[in-house]
Every structure is written in C-alpha cells, then in structure tokens.
N, C-alpha and C positions, 0 to 999 in steps of 0.2 A: 504494500500500500504506500503510495507516494505522499509527500507532505500536503499537497493540495487536496487529495482525497480525504485526509484526516480533518481538514478544515471545513468540509461541507457539512452544514447543519440543516436539518429539516424542521420546519415549523408547521404545526397543525392548528387550524382554526375550525371550531365545531359550533354549530348552533342547535337549538332545541328541535329543529325540524329534521334532525339527523343528516344534515348536509355538512360535509367536511372538505376542507381544502388543505393540501399539503404544498408548501413552498420551500425551495432550497435557497440558500444564500448565494448561489452562483447565478447571477443575472436575475434574481428573483423569479426563477423558473417555477411555474406551477407544474408539479409532478403528478398531482391527483386531485380530482374533484369527485367526491362520492355523494350521490344524491338518490333518494328513493324514486322509483318509477311509479306509474299510476296504480300498480298493485302492491306497492310498499317494499318491493325488493330493492335493496341498495346496490348500485353499480358504479364503477369508476368510469367517467365519461371523457377522460383526457387521453389523447394520443401521446405516447411518450415511451420512456424506457422503464424497466423494472427496478433498476438500482441507481441511486444518485451518481455514482462514479461514472456511469455510462454517458452522462452529460458533459464530461471532460473532453471527450473525443469530438470528431467532426460529426455534425448532425445539422438538420435544417431548422435549428432554433425552436425545437418543440417546447411549447409552453412559456417561452421567454417573454418577460414583461419589459425588461430593459434591453434595448437593442445595441448594436455594435458602436453606436455613437455615444453611449452613456459615459459621462465624465470626460468628454472630449470637447465640451463647449467652454471656451475661455474668453473673457473680455467681450462677451456678446457676439462672438464670431465663430462660425463653424464652416470649414471649407471641405467640400467633397468635389464632385464633378461640377457642382453648382455652388455659388457663394451664398451663404445665408447670414442674416443678422437677426439677433434675438434681443429682447428686452429682459434684463435680469431682475425684473420686479417681483 
C-alpha cells in the first residue's frame, strides 16, 4: 500500500430516509449513493469502483465533484485553451 492510498479517507452521510452517500477525500469523489427503490430495497446507484484505491489510477473521473482545475485559479485568472477571468468574491 503506497502513502497516498493510506491517506484516502471515506466519509459517510446518512439520513432518516435510509439514503447514504459515501465521499472520499480524493477530489471529493462520490463513491456510493445508496437509496431505497419504490419497494424499499436499498441499492447503490453510483457508477464507480469497488475500492477507494482504484480511484488513484486512470479513470474517467467517476463521481468526481472537483475537476482537474481545482486549486489552479490564482489572482482571478485561469488559463486553458481559452482565457478566463473570475471574481474572487
């Protein structure tokens, strides 16, 4: 197990309606949303991997909330193929 794998933490949010969401601290990736169907059977409805460390490899950003640009906006300017200006309010 490498150092980054050891730093992956899973956070679970649960409500009274038996809906739960699991999020890992790697890009705030949603790894699971479990919700009851119309018959009351709880199922996971998220497409993704079975183990958090699998998100360390190349993948199509399954469940990612924060994209590739997170933490790259400085001084209200972000440059990609197009120039963007943001307000830091």
